[in-house]
C-alpha positions in Angstrom: 10.7 8.1 3.9 13.5 9.1 6.3 16.0 6.5 7.4 15.6 5.5 11.0 18.3 3.9 13.0 17.2 1.6 15.7 19.9 0.2 17.9 19.6 -2.4 20.7 22.7 -3.4 22.6 22.9 -6.7 24.4 23.1 -6.3 28.2 25.4 -8.6 30.2 23.6 -11.8 31.3 20.9 -11.3 28.7 20.1 -14.1 26.2 19.7 -13.6 22.5 16.0 -14.2 22.4 15.3 -11.3 24.8 17.5 -9.0 22.8 15.6 -10.0 19.7 12.3 -9.4 21.5 13.4 -5.9 22.6 14.4 -5.1 19.0 11.1 -6.3 17.6 9.2 -4.2 20.1 11.2 -1.1 19.2 10.6 -1.7 15.6 6.8 -2.0 16.2 6.8 1.2 18.3 8.6 3.2 15.7 5.9 2.4 13.1 8.4 1.6 10.3 6.7 -1.7 9.3 3.3 -0.1 9.2 4.5 2.7 6.9 6.3 0.3 4.6 3.2 -2.0 4.3 0.9 0.9 3.7 3.1 2.3 0.9 3.8 -1.1 -0.7 1.0 -1.1 -3.3 0.7 2.6 -3.9 1.1 3.3 -7.6 1.9 6.6 -9.3 -0.8 8.2 -11.5 -0.1 7.9 -15.2 1.0 11.0 -16.9 -1.5 13.0 -18.9 0.4 12.3 -22.1 0.3 8.5 -21.5 -3.4 8.6 -20.7 -4.1 10.6 -23.9 -2.0 8.3 -26.1 -3.8 5.2 -24.8 -7.2 6.8 -25.4 -6.1 7.6 -29.0 -5.0 4.0 -29.5 -8.3 2.7 -28.2 -10.2 5.0 -30.5 -8.2 4.0 -33.5 -8.6 0.3 -32.7 -12.4 0.7 -32.4 -12.6 2.5 -35.7 -10.5 -0.2 -37.4 -12.7 -3.0 -35.9 -15.9 -1.2 -37.1 -14.4 -0.8 -40.6 -13.6 -4.5 -40.7 -17.1 -5.4 -39.5 -18.7 -3.3 -42.3 -16.4 -4.9 -44.9 -17.4 -8.4 -43.5 -13.9 -9.4 -42.7 -14.6 -9.6 -39.0 -17.4 -11.7 -37.6 -19.3 -10.4 -34.5 -20.0 -12.8 -31.7 
């Protein structure tokens, strides 16, 4: 995301709340907040190697559990 500079200068005889209101309006018009909120929870996909390793771990755990059940060391619910 590109850095965007938004600058609001205070005019003479202008109070702080109106400057803040103008700044907030410019921020909303630029769409910065919307982009940040949209990208907030996006997660990267896991790498193929990581997916493969987790699948292999699951398979080995299942085999171990089946083996323990057959030996009677693990009770099924």
